[in-house]
N, C-alpha and C positions, 0 to 999 in steps of 0.2 A: 677932757686932758687937752693942755696944749700941741698942736702944731707949730712946726717953723719948718720951712722947706729949705731944701740946698742951693737952691739956685730959683733967679725968675722962669724958667722952661717949666721945672717940676711944679712949680707952685702955680703956674696956666693950667697947665695939663690936669691938675687935681681942680679944678674950680670954675674954667670953662668949658664948655659942652664943644664949642669949634676947637678949641686946641687939642682938646682931648677925642674928638671923632679924627684926627687928623692923626695922632699919636698912633690910635686903632685903627686907621686906614677903614674909617668909615663905619664901622662895627659898633652900633649904637647899644647894643646889649654889653660889651663890654661896658661902653662909658657910664649905663647905669652901674652896673656892678660898681665902678672904682668908685662913684661919687655916693654909693650907698656905702662901701668901706669907709670913706673919708668921713662919710656921718657919724658911723660908727666908733671912730678913731674920737673923732672933737665931744660924743657923748659920752664915753667911759672914763673913769676917773684916773686908769693908770692904764699902760699896758698890759698888767697881769689880766687884769678884766678881758682883753681880748685875746691875751692865751689859751684863756680856760673856755674858747666859743669853739669845738671844731669845725664848723664849716671856714673859720678863717687858717687852718692847717698854720698856727702860729711855731715857726721853729728858727733855732737860731743859726747861721751861717757862718762856714770856716774860712779859715785862708786856702787858696787853691791860686799854686804857682804866683802872677804877680797882684792876686788879688786880695787883698787884704782887709779878710771882711769877718775875722773876730769883733765883737763887740756890737756886730749888725744882725737884725732877726729880718726875714720875709713874712709876708701873707700874702695867700693866693688873692687875685683881683676875682677870678671868677669863677671858683674849684680847681680841683687837683689837675682836672683832665686838659683843664688849660694853661698854657705857659705862661699866662702873665702873673708876673708877682710885686709887689710894694715891698720895699728897699728899707727897714727902718733903724735908726740909732737914738736911744734911750740916753736923755741928756738929764740933766744935776738941774738944780735951780739957778746954776750960771750959765746955763746953757753950753759946756762941757760934758764930753764924751760921757757919760755915766756907766760903771765900772761895777756889773750886780755881780754878787756873788751868788744871789741865790732870786729865783723868778720871784718871789715873793715882793722885791726891793724896788723891782723895776718900776724906777721913776714917771713923774705924771707929765713930764716934758718930751717929747718924740719930734725927731728931725725925722722929714719925709725926703728920702736921701734920692732915688730913683725909681720909677715906673717900667720895669724891662722883662723883655721875653729870655724865660730862658728856655733848654734845649730839654728836650723830650727825652733824658735820656732811659727812664723807665720803661718806654714802651718798647 
């Protein structure tokens, strides 16, 4: 699958060990997990291939307050017990947001929007 990055900072975190270590506060385990997920995204044909892997916990995001996240998805960096997520946006062949009606239609191009830490609201 083709990966596109939302900006240079996100690309640097996803491709540079030094930048990733800084982003994760020196946690090498998170860096290795992130790079493993990036490699899996690159190796997949479409985002659907990722969505069926339980360890990724692929899930759609919803609009929440000022955060307009409908059409975006997230996967875990290092399992559900860890608060870090990779935010993804499916794109069409023209690199425009891909509005899919069915999970089987998910495109072969994805934009990595953000690597963020979410609240542990389930604890």
